[in-house]
C-alpha angles and dihedrals in degrees: 000000000000127000092257093056091043091051091049090051093051092047091048089049089059090051095053094038096054095075092045091051093055094045095046090049087055092051090051095056092048097047096040085061090055099259117122109220116193088155093086090106091054092046089052089051092052089047093050090049096047090048092053095046096041093046090047096053091041090055091047089051088061101262120145121255096258094045091048090050090054088051086053090052092050090047090052094049093049093046090047093053094046093050092043087060089066089060092043094051093047099044102033106030100030095028094225120169103286095211093052090046092054093048091050088055088055093051092043092052095048093051104035098046093050090050093047095047090053090047093050099041104045098267094311115145092226139038126256116277116265128193096233122179127340122214115273124221120209107222113244096007093065089064094062108114113260096338094061098063092037100051108015100046100073143122118277090245090060091058090045090052093053090047090051093051089057092044091046094052092047093047093050099044107023107039135066090241092055093048090052093045091053090044095058088050093050107036112356097176091056090047090050090051091060091048104266114146100233102189093041090057091045089054089051092049092052092047092051087050090053093049093049095044090048088051089051091054091046091052090062093050095044100044109022115025107018089209141055126242137149092278101044088103109037111164099323089119091058092046087051089055088052090050090052092050094044090047089054094240090296121126094225093046091048090051093056090045090052090049088054093051090043089055091052090054092047091050089048090058093046095046087064091061094060119091095227090058091069087079091059117083111249092233089064092053094047092049092057097095092047093046090052088049091056092047094049092048091050089050091048094055108115094010100074119066116206123210107285095237096041110143094010116121114223126222111194089201092061103050 
């Protein structure tokens, strides 16, 4: 493998990993607060749909491609927050089973977005094509041999994802808000005793989760597909959950796990280019990222420690 091919694989890894980074960060904020969120897949679907629709109407209104793409990002964030409130109300206020609530979000997303896209685009099963983001070069750094084109020729969302990993880590481990959020996920009654509003913080955690997962879905629409259809999001949410677990509910750990899964998807794409791969059934090649997800999760069993109160509803009146 030459340096050019290696550089292309690393650059493609960043493209695929970006959405997983956003979504896994979202999962961390929800689960660190004590709310299990298996609805990451559904939130990504809603985000991808909102980005496609928002970007399409922004372009039709005369906005440039980049401005329209940012409208798509904002639409996805808002949509993700709104939908995440369904999960928050069900699991926090009404104390419904959090696993079931998350799965319902996934089913709701799969069905409602397909219906809405047909409604908005004259019965078509996918949205109109939008331009989305173009790759952004960082002046000076792009000229560095090999590393320049690999690391500093990326989509704006990739740079944003890396920044949010740093911000997320700092927020969770270096701020009073992060301390309180982790406290309500570990020992909510103790946190409540010292005046922390447990359920309010859990709502905030789930809403942050919705915003970031929606942003992850938008990333795929605005950088990879340029459109939304029923298979725009096809398992990436579950892979993001695996990255969160493998990364031990830590933003930095989740980042490297997302990079690993992004690398597996990049390898899958490049394997198809080799002549010897023609003898391998396409289904085997496409299952590679998901197979690696299962292997990683099996290996993580017993090594990752979830927040102690994860999945446990809290009633302030019964502390």
